[in-house]
C-alpha positions as semicolon CSV with decimal commas, in nm:
position;residue;x (nm);y (nm);z (nm)
1;M;12,771;6,545;10,767
2;K;12,397;6,396;10,833
3;A;12,295;6,572;11,101
4;L;12,315;6,902;10,917
5;L;12,170;6,741;10,555
6;N;11,886;6,681;10,832
7;F;11,861;7,011;10,983
8;A;11,891;7,198;10,622
9;R;11,569;6,960;10,452
10;C;11,382;7,012;10,828
11;W;11,413;7,407;10,755
12;L;11,393;7,372;10,398
13;S;11,005;7,174;10,467
14;L;10,954;7,501;10,746
15;A;10,997;7,718;10,478
16;L;10,787;7,578;10,191
17;L;10,471;7,498;10,478
18;C;10,566;7,949;10,561
19;A;10,512;7,963;10,166
20;A;10,226;7,664;10,172
21;P;9,883;7,957;10,086
22;A;10,095;8,148;9,911
23;V;10,228;7,876;9,647
24;W;9,925;7,655;9,694
25;A;9,662;7,880;9,637
26;Q;9,747;8,051;9,345
27;N;9,552;7,887;9,049
28;W;9,200;8,076;8,948
29;N;9,027;7,750;9,039
30;E;9,149;7,765;9,403
31;L;9,037;8,064;9,504
32;K;8,765;8,152;9,763
33;P;8,428;8,233;9,529
34;E;8,428;8,599;9,680
35;Q;8,785;8,710;9,613
36;Q;8,665;8,559;9,228
37;Q;8,395;8,809;9,254
38;A;8,634;9,131;9,355
39;L;8,906;8,958;9,069
40;S;8,663;8,916;8,861
41;E;8,853;9,132;8,583
42;F;9,207;8,937;8,683
43;A;9,051;8,580;8,588
44;A;9,153;8,563;8,213
45;G;9,500;8,568;8,315
46;W;9,580;8,512;8,703
47;D;9,736;8,218;8,654
48;S;10,043;8,355;8,410
49;L;10,088;8,608;8,680
50;P;10,419;8,643;8,902
51;A;10,371;8,498;9,287
52;D;10,386;8,836;9,411
53;R;10,094;9,005;9,223
54;R;9,879;8,746;9,275
55;E;9,892;8,791;9,651
56;Q;9,948;9,130;9,682
57;L;9,571;9,136;9,472
58;L;9,478;8,862;9,721
59;S;9,543;9,097;10,000
60;G;9,380;9,398;9,828
61;A;9,021;9,151;9,764
62;D;9,016;9,029;10,126
63;R;9,050;9,383;10,255
64;Y;8,784;9,416;9,981
65;N;8,588;9,208;10,087
66;A;8,611;9,294;10,421
67;L;8,426;9,636;10,367
68;S;8,044;9,686;10,412
69;P;7,849;9,720;10,102
70;E;7,806;10,075;10,038
71;Q;8,254;10,086;10,135
72;Q;8,229;9,848;9,837
73;A;8,015;10,131;9,647
74;Q;8,258;10,369;9,619
75;L;8,547;10,184;9,590
76;K;8,356;10,086;9,285
77;E;8,206;10,443;9,142
78;G;8,599;10,541;9,270
79;R;8,764;10,295;9,064
80;E;8,553;10,319;8,717
81;R;8,607;10,701;8,745
82;W;8,963;10,644;8,762
83;K;8,941;10,387;8,474
84;S;8,792;10,670;8,263
85;L;9,065;10,950;8,342
86;S;9,308;10,995;7,968
87;P;9,590;10,886;8,089
88;E;9,749;11,331;8,120
89;E;9,481;11,307;8,436
90;R;9,509;11,038;8,628
91;E;9,921;11,167;8,643
92;R;9,813;11,526;8,692
93;L;9,588;11,335;8,956
94;R;9,925;11,115;9,104
95;G;10,108;11,500;9,107
96;F;9,865;11,671;9,367
97;V;9,903;11,350;9,571
98;R;10,217;11,352;9,542
99;E;10,239;11,730;9,635
100;F;9,975;11,682;9,908
101;R;10,214;11,427;10,060
102;E;10,437;11,730;10,058
103;L;10,228;11,913;10,328
104;S;10,296;11,887;10,703
105;P;10,055;11,647;10,845
106;E;9,852;11,943;11,032
107;R;9,847;12,082;10,695
108;R;9,687;11,824;10,506
109;A;9,463;11,686;10,784
110;E;9,325;12,071;10,747
111;I;9,235;12,049;10,337
112;R;9,074;11,673;10,492
113;E;8,898;11,871;10,685
114;R;8,740;12,059;10,460
115;F;8,676;11,869;10,218
116;R;8,487;11,662;10,381
117;A;8,219;11,924;10,493
118;A;8,295;12,002;10,081
119;R;8,066;11,664;10,096
120;Q;7,803;11,744;10,215
121;L;7,720;12,020;10,021
122;P;7,470;12,023;9,695
123;E;7,612;11,909;9,414
124;A;7,633;12,271;9,200
125;E;7,841;12,422;9,545
126;R;8,037;12,089;9,506
127;K;8,092;12,155;9,063
128;Q;8,201;12,491;9,164
129;I;8,532;12,403;9,415
130;R;8,563;12,157;9,168
131;D;8,561;12,379;8,891
132;C;8,859;12,685;9,127
133;A;9,042;12,404;9,209
134;R;9,102;12,264;8,821
135;G;9,436;12,304;8,769
136;K;9,575;12,388;9,102
137;T;9,829;12,293;9,383
138;P;9,642;12,124;9,729
139;E;9,775;12,452;9,839
140;K;9,601;12,634;9,608
141;A;9,291;12,369;9,557
142;A;9,204;12,391;9,979
143;E;9,154;12,815;9,948
144;C;8,824;12,667;9,696
145;L;8,665;12,452;9,932
146;P;8,486;12,555;10,274
147;A;8,630;12,653;10,568
148;A;8,576;12,322;10,838
149;K;8,368;12,384;11,132
150;K;8,486;12,351;11,466
């Protein structure tokens, strides 16, 4: 019985050590300054967030901090655009993404390449593409994009 109790204590200690970063690095004041900066919008309610949500956010903050300054700026810009959308627009975009994911991998790759080509166009041409693609399925919207260069 004593051996079983020692075994259980050993496993509990090991489990606590493995979970230590998740358990101990949870208070806002214990985060690294770069994590606090990336997660600043969560500062007020950080300590009341569930532990699993904090872990997700910390993981995202670490990935964010590993990006180049240009990539961070692009991400911020995209996030601001997302925040400015109405709930209806957000749901429409989510539906678009769901439909896009249902396409074959080859077709998705082709559409991605066409989007890359479109990013190189002047703003006026990109606006024409956006106007053409608005409200269409991913398959139909791809028809608005220029052909990818081989």
